[in-house]
Structures are given as C-alpha cells and as structure tokens.
C-alpha positions as CSV (number, residue, x, y, z in Angstrom):
1,M,-28.8,47.0,-41.6
2,R,-27.7,43.8,-42.5
3,T,-30.0,40.5,-42.2
4,K,-29.7,38.8,-38.8
5,P,-28.2,35.9,-40.8
6,E,-25.3,37.9,-42.2
7,L,-25.2,40.2,-38.3
8,G,-24.8,36.3,-37.0
9,A,-22.2,35.4,-39.6
10,A,-20.3,38.2,-38.9
11,I,-20.0,37.7,-35.4
12,R,-18.8,34.4,-35.7
13,R,-16.3,35.2,-38.1
14,E,-14.6,38.4,-37.1
15,R,-15.3,38.1,-33.5
16,R,-15.6,42.0,-32.8
17,A,-17.4,42.7,-29.8
18,A,-17.3,45.2,-27.1
19,L,-17.9,44.9,-23.4
20,V,-19.1,47.0,-20.6
21,V,-20.5,45.4,-17.0
22,N,-22.0,47.4,-14.1
23,A,-19.5,46.8,-12.0
24,H,-21.1,49.0,-9.4
25,S,-22.5,46.1,-7.8
26,R,-20.7,43.1,-5.8
27,R,-21.3,40.9,-8.5
28,G,-20.7,42.7,-11.4
29,R,-17.1,44.1,-10.0
30,R,-16.6,39.9,-9.0
31,L,-17.5,38.9,-12.0
32,Y,-15.8,41.5,-14.3
33,E,-12.5,39.8,-15.2
34,G,-13.6,36.5,-15.5
35,A,-16.2,37.7,-18.2
36,R,-13.6,39.4,-19.9
37,S,-11.0,37.0,-20.3
38,R,-14.0,34.4,-21.2
39,L,-14.8,36.4,-24.2
40,I,-11.0,36.3,-24.9
41,A,-10.9,32.9,-25.0
42,A,-13.8,32.0,-27.1
43,G,-11.5,34.5,-30.3
44,F,-13.7,37.8,-29.5
45,T,-11.2,41.1,-30.0
46,L,-12.4,43.4,-27.8
47,L,-12.8,46.8,-29.2
48,A,-13.4,47.9,-25.2
49,A,-13.7,46.3,-21.7
50,D,-15.0,48.6,-19.7
51,P,-16.1,48.3,-15.9
52,V,-18.4,51.0,-15.0
53,D,-18.0,52.0,-11.0
54,R,-20.4,54.3,-11.4
55,P,-24.2,54.2,-12.5
56,G,-24.8,57.5,-13.8
57,E,-22.1,56.7,-16.5
58,L,-23.3,53.9,-17.4
59,E,-25.5,55.2,-20.4
60,Q,-22.5,57.1,-21.9
61,R,-20.0,54.5,-21.3
62,L,-22.2,51.9,-23.3
63,A,-22.6,54.6,-25.8
64,A,-18.9,55.2,-26.7
65,A,-18.9,51.4,-26.8
66,A,-21.4,50.9,-29.3
67,D,-19.9,54.1,-31.2
68,L,-16.6,51.7,-31.8
69,G,-18.4,50.2,-34.5
70,P,-18.8,46.5,-32.8
71,D,-20.7,43.5,-34.4
72,L,-21.7,42.5,-30.6
73,L,-22.2,44.6,-27.6
74,V,-21.8,42.7,-24.5
75,A,-23.6,44.2,-21.7
76,G,-22.9,42.7,-18.5
77,G,-25.2,43.2,-15.3
78,G,-29.0,43.3,-14.6
79,D,-32.3,44.4,-15.6
80,G,-31.5,48.1,-15.3
81,T,-28.2,47.6,-17.5
82,I,-30.0,45.6,-19.7
83,G,-32.6,47.8,-20.6
84,T,-30.4,50.8,-20.6
85,A,-28.3,48.6,-23.4
86,A,-31.6,47.6,-25.3
87,R,-32.9,51.1,-25.4
88,L,-29.2,52.2,-26.9
89,L,-29.1,49.5,-29.7
90,A,-32.9,49.7,-31.0
91,H,-32.9,49.8,-34.3
92,R,-28.8,49.5,-34.9
93,D,-26.9,47.0,-37.2
94,I,-25.3,45.5,-33.6
95,A,-26.2,42.5,-31.6
96,L,-26.9,42.9,-27.9
97,G,-24.9,40.1,-25.6
98,V,-26.6,39.6,-22.3
99,L,-24.5,38.7,-19.6
100,P,-26.9,38.0,-16.7
101,L,-25.5,39.6,-13.0
102,G,-28.2,40.7,-11.5
103,T,-30.6,39.4,-8.9
104,T,-33.8,38.5,-11.1
105,N,-32.2,38.7,-14.5
106,N,-35.9,39.1,-16.3
107,F,-35.0,39.6,-19.9
108,A,-32.4,37.1,-20.1
109,R,-34.7,34.9,-18.5
110,T,-37.4,35.5,-21.0
111,L,-34.7,35.0,-24.2
112,G,-33.5,31.2,-22.5
113,I,-29.6,32.6,-21.8
114,P,-28.0,30.3,-19.1
115,L,-27.6,32.5,-15.5
116,D,-23.8,30.7,-15.2
117,L,-21.1,33.1,-16.7
118,A,-19.2,30.4,-19.1
119,A,-22.8,29.0,-20.4
120,A,-23.4,32.7,-21.1
121,V,-20.3,33.2,-22.9
122,A,-21.2,30.5,-25.0
123,V,-24.1,31.7,-26.4
124,L,-22.2,34.6,-27.6
125,A,-20.2,32.6,-29.1
126,D,-22.1,29.8,-30.6
127,G,-25.7,31.3,-30.6
128,K,-27.8,33.6,-33.3
129,V,-28.9,36.5,-34.3
130,I,-32.8,36.9,-33.1
131,D,-35.1,40.0,-32.8
132,V,-37.3,40.9,-30.0
133,D,-39.8,43.3,-29.4
134,L,-39.7,46.6,-26.9
135,G,-42.4,48.0,-24.8
136,L,-42.7,52.0,-26.1
137,V,-44.4,54.4,-23.3
138,G,-43.9,57.9,-25.0
139,N,-40.7,57.8,-26.6
140,L,-38.8,55.6,-23.9
141,R,-38.5,51.8,-24.9
142,F,-38.4,49.5,-21.8
143,T,-37.5,45.6,-22.2
144,N,-39.7,44.3,-18.9
145,H,-42.4,45.9,-17.5
146,V,-44.6,49.2,-16.2
147,G,-45.2,49.0,-12.6
148,I,-48.6,51.2,-11.4
149,G,-49.0,51.9,-7.9
150,L,-46.9,50.6,-5.0
151,S,-43.5,49.5,-6.6
152,A,-43.4,53.2,-8.1
153,D,-44.3,54.4,-4.8
154,I,-41.4,52.2,-3.1
155,M,-39.3,52.7,-6.0
156,R,-39.8,56.8,-4.8
157,T,-39.9,56.1,-0.9
158,A,-36.3,53.6,0.0
159,P,-34.5,55.6,1.8
160,P,-30.5,56.0,-0.2
161,R,-29.1,54.8,2.3
162,L,-31.2,51.7,3.3
163,K,-30.4,51.1,-0.5
164,R,-27.0,51.5,-0.1
165,A,-26.8,49.1,3.6
166,A,-29.1,46.3,2.2
167,G,-29.4,46.3,-1.5
168,R,-32.5,44.9,-3.0
169,L,-33.2,43.9,0.6
170,A,-34.4,47.6,1.1
171,Y,-37.6,47.5,-1.3
172,P,-39.4,44.6,0.5
173,A,-38.4,46.4,3.7
174,T,-40.0,49.8,2.1
175,A,-42.7,47.6,0.9
176,L,-44.0,46.2,4.3
177,A,-43.7,49.7,5.5
178,L,-45.6,51.0,2.6
179,L,-48.4,48.5,2.9
180,T,-49.9,49.3,6.4
181,R,-50.9,53.1,5.0
182,H,-51.2,52.4,1.2
183,R,-54.5,52.9,-0.4
184,P,-56.0,50.5,-3.4
185,L,-56.6,52.6,-6.7
186,R,-58.9,52.4,-9.5
187,A,-57.5,51.3,-12.4
188,T,-59.5,51.3,-16.5
189,V,-57.7,49.8,-19.1
190,R,-58.8,50.4,-22.3
191,A,-57.1,48.4,-25.7
192,E,-58.8,47.2,-29.1
193,G,-62.6,48.0,-28.2
194,R,-62.1,46.5,-25.0
195,E,-62.1,47.9,-21.0
196,R,-61.3,45.9,-17.8
197,E,-61.3,47.7,-14.4
198,F,-59.5,46.5,-11.7
199,I,-59.2,47.6,-8.1
200,T,-55.6,46.8,-6.7
201,H,-53.0,47.7,-5.0
202,Q,-50.6,47.1,-8.0
203,L,-50.7,46.9,-12.0
204,Y,-48.0,45.2,-14.1
205,V,-47.9,45.6,-18.0
206,A,-45.2,43.4,-19.1
207,N,-43.8,42.7,-21.9
208,G,-41.5,39.2,-21.7
209,G,-41.9,36.3,-20.2
210,F,-40.9,36.6,-16.7
211,H,-41.2,39.1,-13.1
212,A,-39.0,39.2,-10.4
213,G,-37.4,36.3,-11.7
214,R,-40.7,34.3,-12.2
215,P,-42.5,33.0,-15.3
216,I,-45.4,35.3,-15.6
217,T,-47.0,32.9,-17.6
218,A,-46.4,29.7,-20.2
219,D,-46.7,31.2,-23.0
220,A,-45.5,35.0,-22.6
221,N,-42.2,35.8,-24.2
222,A,-40.6,38.7,-25.7
223,D,-41.2,37.9,-29.6
224,D,-44.9,38.2,-29.6
225,R,-46.5,41.3,-30.5
226,L,-48.1,41.1,-27.1
227,L,-47.8,43.4,-24.0
228,V,-49.8,41.4,-20.8
229,A,-51.6,43.4,-18.7
230,Y,-52.6,42.5,-14.8
231,P,-53.1,43.1,-11.3
232,V,-51.3,41.8,-8.2
233,G,-54.2,41.0,-5.7
234,G,-57.6,43.1,-5.3
235,P,-58.6,45.7,-3.2
236,T,-57.3,44.2,0.0
237,R,-53.2,44.3,1.7
238,G,-54.1,40.4,2.4
239,G,-54.8,39.8,-1.1
240,L,-52.1,41.4,-2.9
241,L,-49.5,39.4,-0.6
242,R,-51.6,36.3,-1.6
243,D,-51.5,37.0,-5.0
244,T,-48.0,37.8,-5.7
245,A,-46.6,34.2,-3.8
246,R,-49.5,32.9,-6.0
247,N,-48.3,33.7,-8.9
248,A,-44.4,33.0,-8.1
249,A,-45.8,29.5,-7.4
250,T,-48.0,28.9,-10.0
251,G,-46.5,31.1,-13.2
252,R,-45.3,28.2,-15.4
253,R,-48.8,26.8,-15.4
254,R,-51.0,29.6,-16.6
255,T,-51.7,31.0,-20.1
256,L,-52.6,34.1,-21.4
257,R,-55.9,33.0,-22.0
258,D,-56.3,32.4,-18.1
259,E,-58.1,35.6,-15.7
260,P,-56.9,38.3,-14.8
261,F,-54.6,38.6,-18.0
262,L,-55.1,41.1,-20.9
263,A,-53.0,40.6,-23.5
264,V,-53.0,43.1,-26.1
265,G,-50.7,45.1,-28.9
266,Q,-51.2,48.6,-26.9
267,L,-53.4,50.1,-24.8
268,W,-54.5,53.0,-22.5
269,L,-54.2,52.8,-18.7
270,E,-55.8,55.5,-16.3
271,T,-56.3,55.6,-12.6
272,D,-58.3,57.1,-10.2
273,P,-56.4,58.4,-8.7
274,P,-53.5,59.0,-10.7
275,A,-51.0,56.8,-9.8
276,R,-46.6,56.9,-10.4
277,V,-45.2,55.2,-12.8
278,E,-42.2,52.9,-12.8
279,V,-40.8,51.7,-16.0
280,D,-38.0,48.8,-15.1
281,G,-37.7,49.8,-11.9
282,E,-37.2,53.9,-12.8
283,L,-39.6,56.4,-11.8
284,Y,-41.2,57.9,-15.1
285,G,-44.3,60.0,-14.0
286,E,-47.7,59.3,-13.3
287,T,-51.2,57.8,-15.1
288,P,-52.5,58.5,-17.4
289,I,-50.5,56.6,-20.1
290,R,-50.2,54.9,-23.1
291,I,-48.1,52.2,-23.7
292,G,-47.7,50.5,-27.4
293,L,-44.5,47.7,-28.9
294,D,-42.2,48.6,-30.9
295,P,-41.7,45.0,-32.6
296,N,-38.9,43.8,-33.8
297,A,-36.7,46.7,-32.3
298,L,-34.0,44.9,-30.4
299,R,-31.1,42.3,-32.4
300,V,-29.9,40.0,-29.5
301,M,-27.7,37.1,-29.4
302,A,-29.6,34.2,-27.9
303,P,-29.1,29.8,-28.1
304,A,-28.8,28.5,-31.3
305,D,-32.3,26.9,-30.3
306,S,-34.2,29.8,-30.0
307,P,-37.6,30.7,-31.9
308,D,-37.7,33.6,-34.1
309,R,-40.4,35.0,-35.7
C-alpha cells in the first residue's frame, strides 16, 4: 500500500482512473456523459467508462473496473452506489472518487464533496486522499447508517410497482401507510460499560455526519472513530413525526454530547420484540446485532482542505 500522499501524487501526476455510473436512475443516465467528458477534460485517462443500467450488475462492474488497476475509481450515483464501491475498495490501494448523483448524498455531504457535478470533478482533479472509517455489521461494511424498526419495515414492504412509478417517493408513502399500525419496540444498547434503553418506532446507528440529507449533529463525521446511536421519537407515532421534523431543522445546532445521542466505538443492540434491520437502505436481518467500526478502512478523494486523522 502506498501512503496517502504517494497515492494522491500518483492521481495528480498519472491521472489513471476508471468511471462507473449507476445509470439506472434518471439523474445518473442524464449526467453520465457530462461526467465522462469533464473527467477527460481534467486530464484523466479513463481505463473504463461504464454506465450501468441494471442495478444487479453494479457490484460486478465496479469490481471489473477496479481490476484494471486505476489509482482512482470514480463512482457516480446515490448512497447505495457509493456504499457498494466503498465495500469493494476497503483496504485496497485505490482511492474512491465520489460523484454525488443521488437524492440525499449523505456520504458526499459528510466528506464536504460538492453536489454540483463540475465542482465534484474538480475535487477529483485537485483534492487530496484521506482515509475514513467504515461501519461493520458482521462482515458487512457500511458507509452511512444502520436502521432498526420502521425504516427496515418500509424497505421490506414498499411495493416494487410503486417504487418503479414513484421512485424515492414510494418510501414516505409506504411509511404513512405503515405508521397507522406500527408498534414501538424496546431497544437496549450496551456499550463501554453503559446501557441505554429506548422505547421507539425507529433507532439509527450512524457512521458519518448526515442522514436523509440533513446533518445529524454539528460534530459527527466519517473519521472520528465513533458510531452514533439515537432514537427518532418515543413510543407514540406523533413523537416520531415531530422528532423527524425537529432533527431536520436543528441538526446543525446539536452536538454528540446532547441527548439522546450515544457516541461509542462499538455497541451491542437488542430489541423486544426482535426487529428488522436495514443497512444503508438494504435489508440485512433482525436484532440482536453487534455494530462496530473498521477504522481508516477506505481511501477517498476529498477537498484539499479536508481534515484527516
């Protein structure tokens, strides 16, 4: 493995990259050609330039691009696409380049990567290589969050036909339908000799600073060696709705020292009754689960002024 400065210097000098864009979404399909042409204009030699129309082929196509030996693998898409690329590149001598083409773009926001395509390409050309933590559930690495409760039930229940017709709007529509009959769960979090109990419809464990496109707190980030566990609302459905709105409005003004956040390096989570789990928007299994960190697991191209531990 090269050092981060050595890898960054190779990217700036050799400009050897591969581009894979999730073109299944309308935005990815529309912006693919612009991403390719901007990278070439910035001096990159593209060992691969691959728009992927079938989501089931994304991981395979990313792996094929990585096997070509680029210094920089540029992934364009939403958080699911970026998370797939991150798992593939963990502990490899290739930097991840992020083109945020999704809806919420939580990982890009955490890293301070601009959402504008031209500005994001400029980061790839002139930024620096940093390393960031990935979360761990079992052997599965994740970039953003683990969700327990309502969010996992939504992922399981949202009708495929509605998702095709309405896109991401299918999820709030399904949430409103589920919420009328959804029951709260009793969640127990054990970590570092502490135990916290929450009665809630929804619990998150985040690795990073953003969720649903909004800041979780002012001081959470992807390189702090911390997971952040927090419930959204209490036992009532109204509390869930109120806290969802409050979190979106006040995230920048809160810190990890505030209630109800629990910031730790790893944790054990169980619920009564057992609850479904989703990891970065994909169904994973049920509680109980252990969630930990893989520190400095991923090298990523970030803005030149990014902090790096």
